[in-house]
C-alpha positions in Angstrom: 98.3 132.1 86.5 101.5 130.5 85.2 102.3 126.9 85.4 105.6 125.8 86.9 108.8 125.7 84.9 109.7 122.5 83.0 112.3 120.4 84.7 114.9 120.9 82.0 114.4 124.6 81.1 113.3 128.0 82.3 109.9 129.6 82.0 106.3 128.2 82.3 105.1 125.3 80.2 101.7 127.0 79.9 100.9 130.7 80.3 97.4 132.1 79.8 97.1 135.1 77.4 95.9 138.0 79.6 92.1 138.7 79.3 91.6 135.9 76.8 90.4 132.3 77.0 93.6 131.1 75.5 97.1 130.1 76.5 100.6 129.7 75.1 102.3 126.4 75.6 105.9 125.3 75.2 105.9 122.0 73.3 109.5 121.2 73.0 110.9 123.4 70.3 107.5 124.8 69.4 105.3 127.5 70.8 101.6 126.7 70.6 98.4 128.8 71.0 95.9 126.6 72.9 92.2 127.2 72.8 89.1 125.1 73.6 85.5 124.8 72.6 85.3 127.1 69.6 81.9 125.7 68.7 81.7 127.0 65.1 78.1 127.2 64.0 76.8 127.6 67.5 74.1 130.1 66.5 72.8 127.8 63.8 72.6 125.1 66.5 70.6 127.4 68.8 68.0 128.0 66.0 67.8 124.3 65.2 67.9 122.9 68.7 66.0 125.5 70.7 64.3 127.8 68.3 66.4 130.7 69.4 67.4 133.2 66.7 70.8 134.7 67.5 72.8 136.6 64.9 75.9 134.8 63.8 79.1 135.8 65.5 81.3 133.7 63.1 83.2 136.8 61.8 83.8 138.0 65.4 85.1 134.6 66.5 87.4 134.3 63.5 88.8 137.8 64.0 89.4 137.1 67.7 91.3 134.0 67.0 93.3 135.6 64.1 94.2 138.5 66.4 95.5 136.0 69.0 97.6 134.2 66.4 99.1 137.5 65.4 99.6 138.6 69.0 101.3 135.4 70.2 103.1 134.3 66.9 102.8 130.5 67.6 104.2 127.7 65.5 101.1 125.6 66.1 97.4 126.1 67.0 96.0 123.5 69.3 92.3 123.2 69.7 91.2 121.1 72.7 88.1 119.8 71.0 84.6 121.0 69.9 86.0 123.1 67.1 82.6 122.7 65.6 79.2 122.5 67.3 77.0 120.0 65.4 77.5 116.4 66.5 77.1 115.0 63.0 78.6 116.3 59.8 78.6 120.1 59.7 76.4 121.7 57.1 75.6 125.1 55.7 76.7 128.0 57.8 78.9 125.9 60.1 80.9 124.3 57.4 81.3 127.6 55.7 82.5 129.2 59.0 85.1 126.5 59.4 86.3 126.7 55.8 86.8 130.5 56.0 88.6 130.1 59.3 91.1 127.6 57.9 91.7 129.7 54.8 92.4 132.7 57.0 95.0 131.1 59.2 98.7 131.6 58.2 99.7 128.8 55.8 102.8 128.2 57.9 100.8 127.6 61.1 100.5 123.9 62.0 97.0 123.0 63.3 96.2 120.2 65.8 92.6 119.5 66.7 91.7 117.2 69.5 88.4 115.6 68.6 85.7 116.6 70.9 82.2 115.1 71.5 80.7 117.7 69.1 83.2 117.2 66.3 81.4 114.3 64.6 83.2 112.9 61.6 85.5 116.0 61.3 88.4 113.8 60.3 86.7 112.7 57.1 86.9 116.2 55.5 88.7 118.7 57.6 92.3 117.8 56.9 92.1 118.6 53.2 90.7 122.1 53.7 94.0 124.0 53.9 97.4 123.6 52.3 99.2 122.9 55.5 96.7 120.3 56.5 95.1 119.7 59.9 96.1 117.0 62.3 93.1 115.4 64.0 93.9 113.4 67.2 91.5 111.3 69.3 89.5 112.9 72.1 91.5 111.0 74.8 94.4 113.1 73.6 98.1 113.0 73.0 101.3 114.2 74.6 103.0 117.2 72.9 106.3 117.7 74.5 105.7 118.0 78.3 102.1 119.0 77.8 99.3 116.5 77.6 96.1 117.6 75.7 92.7 116.1 75.6 89.1 117.2 75.3 87.8 116.0 78.6 84.6 114.1 77.7 86.5 110.7 78.1 89.2 109.5 80.3 92.6 110.7 79.1 95.0 108.5 77.2 97.8 107.2 79.4 100.4 109.3 77.6 98.5 112.5 78.4 98.8 111.7 82.1 102.6 111.1 81.7 103.1 114.8 80.9 104.0 117.5 83.4 100.9 119.6 82.6 97.5 118.3 81.4 95.1 120.7 79.5 91.5 119.9 78.9 88.5 121.7 77.5 84.8 120.5 77.4 83.9 121.8 80.9 83.4 125.5 79.9 84.2 126.5 83.6 82.5 129.6 85.0 82.1 131.2 88.4 79.1 133.0 89.7 80.2 136.1 91.5 77.9 138.1 93.9 78.3 141.7 95.1 77.3 143.2 98.5 73.9 144.3 97.4 72.7 140.9 96.0 73.7 141.4 92.3 75.5 138.6 90.5 77.3 137.9 87.3 78.8 134.8 85.7 82.4 135.0 84.5 84.5 132.4 82.5 87.3 131.0 84.6 90.4 128.9 84.5 90.7 125.9 86.9 94.2 124.8 87.9 95.8 122.5 90.4 97.5 119.1 90.9 95.7 116.0 89.6 94.1 114.1 92.5 95.2 110.5 92.1 92.1 109.0 93.7 89.7 108.5 90.6 92.6 107.5 88.4 94.0 104.9 90.7 90.8 102.8 90.2 91.4 102.3 86.5 93.7 99.5 85.2 94.9 101.6 82.2 96.8 103.9 84.5 98.5 101.3 86.8 102.2 101.9 87.1 102.1 105.7 86.6 104.8 107.0 89.0 102.4 109.6 90.6 100.0 106.9 91.5 102.8 105.3 93.5 103.8 108.3 95.6 105.3 110.6 92.9 104.2 114.1 92.1 101.0 114.3 90.0 100.9 116.5 86.9 99.2 119.9 86.9 95.7 119.9 85.5 94.4 123.0 83.7 90.8 123.3 82.6 90.7 125.9 79.8 87.6 128.2 79.5 85.5 128.0 76.4 86.6 130.3 73.5 82.9 130.6 72.5 81.4 133.0 75.0 77.8 132.0 74.1 78.2 128.4 74.9 77.4 128.5 78.6 79.3 126.2 81.0 79.6 124.6 84.4 79.2 127.0 87.3 82.0 125.4 89.4 81.2 127.3 92.6 77.5 126.6 92.6 76.3 123.7 94.7 74.4 121.1 92.7 76.1 121.8 89.4 77.3 118.6 87.7 80.7 118.5 86.1 80.9 117.1 82.6 84.3 115.4 82.6 84.2 111.8 84.0 87.2 112.5 86.3 85.9 115.9 87.6 85.6 117.2 90.2 87.3 114.3 92.0 90.4 114.6 89.8 91.0 118.2 90.8 89.8 118.2 94.4 92.0 121.1 95.5 92.0 123.2 92.3 91.8 127.0 92.3 89.9 129.3 90.0 91.3 132.3 88.1 89.5 135.0 86.1 90.6 135.7 82.5 92.5 138.8 83.8 94.5 136.6 86.1 92.7 137.4 89.3 93.2 134.5 91.7 89.9 133.6 93.3 91.2 130.7 95.5 89.7 127.2 95.8 87.0 127.0 93.2 84.5 125.3 95.6 84.5 128.2 98.0 84.6 131.2 95.6 
């Protein structure tokens, strides 16, 4: 699953990393590793919220991300929101997990975190936790080169929708797959397609966007959750509610892909 080339240069703007819930994006002169929904401290949240005792996978999450950084050699790490799990200030194990993660990242790696609905007051303490600093941007997102990034729990900023490719998290998209003998499993998935203008045309903030007046809409990519414990939206199961306010209407003809790149076709009919 590659996104189409930029208008002024060769190669895809966004290319998933095979077998991983992550992608590499071209942001002008930079290459960025893009992940979503890390949910540091998720296991502590399960104990507090549901009384479920699950061993911490903090070390495993950190090593997976560090391995991806080493594998892709990016200039920047972009997190599409929900880097942490608690909605308020992180405490205890969660804060410790985030501090160790930041200390472990290469000091030359720039870090941009789009603030998700779980990220509380992350901007009040997070930026001072590493020498290179951390850029915290609002949840409605920013445009980085020709790629717009936002979390997905609110309507995107206008500048995000002016990009060629829009990336969001928040949804944790999954597909439920069945075999011929009645067995089933749930797999994380990418969703990808052109933005459907219909729900955006109704909002005054977007009036005048060229693709609302007959131009070509941007690509929309919904990135699977990095945290594989965090559940998600079963996009091909009837009755499942989407979380983003502009989905599913904003991606009416989108397709689903597995992490290994397998194209499943229109996500509604998988």
